[in-house]
N, C-alpha and C positions, 0 to 999 in steps of 0.2 A: 329289156321288156317290150318299150316301145318302142325301136326297132321289128322286134319281133310279129307287133299284132300290128304297121304295120306294114310288114310283106304279109301274113297271113289274110290283112284286110289286098292290098294288090293281086295278090294268088285269086280270092274272091271273082275282082272284075275280069283278072285275065279269065277264069274258065266259063265265063255272061258270055262275051266276047269272044270267045272260039265258038258258039254254041252245047259246052256243055253241062251247063245250066241253064236254068229261067231264068228270066228277069227278076220274076215274083221274091226266087226265094235270095235274087240276088243282094235287093234291097234288104229287106230278111237276116239276111247272114253279116251283113256289112252293115245291120242297127247295133246285133251284137257286138259287134269285136268293136265298133267307135262304143258301146256300153264300156266294155270289157276295158275300153285303155285310158276312158272316162279315170275309172275305176280305180287302172294304176298309178296314173296321179296324182290320186287324191288316197294315194295309199290302202287302201280299201280292198287287200286282195285276193280275199273270200270273195267277195263281191265280183269281180273279175274271174273268179273262176270259175262263179255259179255263169255266167253269161257266156261264157268258157263249156260248159257243160252243155247246157242248153243247146247252144250249133252242134254240137257233137250230133246230140239227139235229134234234130230237126235233122239235121243233111243221112244221120240213119235210116230217119225214119222217110226220106224221100231218096234214099238211092234207089239209082236205077227207073225213075220215074220223072222229075224235075231234076237230077242230076246225074252226072254217066258215074259207075261206078267205080271207074280207079280216080278220078275228080271226089269224088268223097272219101276213096279210102284215102287218097289226099291231104285233102281238110281236116278227116278225123283226126290224122295221125300227127298233123301238126299243132290242131287243135290242142290233143291228149298231154301231147308236148309241152306247151306253153301251161296244161294245168298245171303239169308234173313239178314245171320251175317255178310255177305261183308257194306251192306246195310246202315246195322247199327250200324256196328264201322265206317263206312265210312262220318253218315249224318250230320256233321258240317265237311267234307273239303273237301272244294270245288277245292283247289289248286291240290288235288291227293298224297298230301303228307301226311307224318303221324308224325300228329304235337307231339306226346310222345316222336317221336327223337327230340325233340326240347323243348319239354319239358325239359329231359336229356341234353342237350346240356343248358337249359339255354338262348335258346333263342327267346322263347313264347313271 
């Protein structure tokens, strides 16, 4: 998941460098991805998904204005996939804790 978030971050940077989004939008989106990455590292998957949903809404709001339609479609698709993966990974985990860590420690 961390690698996927890093890939999203790199894609955002590429779109700004290629002139497909404004620098202002790039900064805002990168902050959301960085926050999502932090939450994933701390096993707060719902919070990470919320940050990515905010990114999706912002990209959709700025489509055709601060970001090209094609770039917006790509970033929206990538972010929605990450939200889905976060939800799939966290379906049976109501407490926000990562059960895999508990398994490794033998506390399940």
